[in-house]
DRENNUVO-475107 format. One record per residue (C-alpha): residue number from 1; residue in three letters; chain; x, y, z. Coordinates in steps of 0.5 Angstrom, whole numbers. Each point is the difference from the previous one (the first is absolute). Layout:
  pos  code  unit      x      y      z
  NUM   ALA     A      X      Y      Z
...
END
This chain:
  pos  code  unit      x      y      z
    1   MET     A    -57    -24     -8
    2   GLU     A      4      6     -1
    3   GLU     A      5      0     -6
    4   LYS     A      7      1      1
    5   CYS     A      3      6     -1
    6   ASP     A      7      1     -4
    7   PHE     A      3      6      4
    8   THR     A      5      2     -5
    9   GLU     A     -6      1     -5
   10   CYS     A     -5      4      4
   11   GLY     A     -1      7      1
   12   PHE     A      3      0      7
   13   ASN     A      7     -2     -2
   14   TYR     A     -1      6     -6
   15   THR     A     -1      5      5
   16   LEU     A      5     -2      5
   17   SER     A      5      0     -6
   18   LEU     A     -2      7     -1
   19   ILE     A      1      3      7
   20   SER     A      5     -5      3
   21   GLY     A      6      4      2
   22   LYS     A      3      3      6
   23   TYR     A     -3      7     -2
   24   LYS     A     -5     -1     -6
   25   MET     A     -6      1      5
   26   SER     A      3      6      4
   27   VAL     A      1      3     -7
   28   LEU     A     -7     -1     -2
   29   TYR     A     -3      2      6
   30   CYS     A      4      6      0
   31   LEU     A     -2      2     -7
   32   PHE     A     -7     -1      2
   33   ARG     A      1      5      6
   34   TYR     A      4      5     -3
   35   GLU     A     -3     -1     -7
   36   VAL     A      6      4     -4
   37   VAL     A      7     -1      3
   38   ARG     A      7      1     -2
   39   TYR     A      6     -5      0
   40   ASN     A      3      4      6
   41   GLU     A     -6      1      4
   42   LEU     A     -2     -8     -1
   43   LYS     A      7     -1      3
   44   ARG     A     -1      4      6
   45   TYR     A     -7     -3      1
   46   LEU     A      3     -7      0
   47   GLY     A      6      1      4
   48   ASN     A      5     -5      0
   49   ILE     A      0     -2     -7
   50   SER     A      6      1     -5
   51   PHE     A      0      4     -6
   52   LYS     A      1     -7     -4
   53   THR     A     -6     -4      3
   54   LEU     A     -5      6     -1
   55   THR     A      2      1     -7
   56   HIS     A      0     -8     -1
   57   THR     A     -7      0      4
   58   LEU     A     -3      6     -4
   59   ARG     A      2     -3     -7
   60   GLU     A     -3     -7      2
   61   LEU     A     -7      4      2
   62   GLU     A      1      4     -7
   63   ASN     A      1     -6     -4
   64   ASP     A     -6     -4      3
   65   ASP     A     -4      6     -1
   66   LEU     A     -2      2      7
   67   ILE     A      3      7      0
   68   THR     A      2      5     -5
   69   ARG     A      6      4     -1
   70   LYS     A      0      7     -3
   71   GLU     A      7      3     -1
   72   TYR     A      0      8     -1
   73   PRO     A      6      2     -5
   74   GLN     A      3      5      4
   75   ILE     A      6      1      4
   76   PRO     A      1     -2      6
   77   PRO     A     -5     -6     -3
   78   LYS     A     -6     -1      3
   79   VAL     A     -4     -7      1
   80   GLU     A     -7     -1      3
   81   TYR     A     -3     -7      1
   82   ARG     A     -7     -1      1
   83   LEU     A     -5     -6      0
   84   ALA     A     -2     -3     -6
   85   LYS     A     -8     -2     -1
   86   LYS     A      3     -7      1
   87   GLY     A      4      2      7
   88   GLN     A     -7      4      2
   89   SER     A     -3     -7      0
   90   LEU     A      4     -3      5
   91   ILE     A     -1      5      5
   92   PRO     A     -6     -3      3
   93   ILE     A      4     -6      1
   94   LEU     A      6      4      3
   95   GLN     A     -5      4      5
   96   ALA     A     -3     -7      2
   97   MET     A      7     -2      2
   98   CYS     A      1      7      4
   99   ASP     A     -6     -1      3
  100   TRP     A      1     -7      2
  101   GLY     A      7      2      3
  102   GLU     A     -3      6      4
  103   ILE     A     -5     -5      3
  104   ASN     A      5     -5      2
  105   GLN     A      6      4      2
  106   LYS     A     -4      3      5
  107   GLU     A     -2     -6      3
  108   GLU     A      7     -2      1
  109   LYS     A      2      6      4
END
């Protein structure tokens, strides 16, 4: 007989807590695809995301050690984002989700 799992304490819930949100997975995947991305480039890649939402999403990802932010002391300000090691470890999961979406989206058409 299998032991009951407390989903509030398992790795699945922890992973979801890091990547849940409308744009987090898209930001992570974008940084995977383009490696180093500046703020305005990221906004262009993501489309209809507000500056406020993008800033909030980036701060959360940075606080969770999934991305790194490098600020250059120049005028105009230059800030670059890239995946941190912890964020890179999520890429196989995101890639599997992308593959699943590609397969199932084609089946619906």
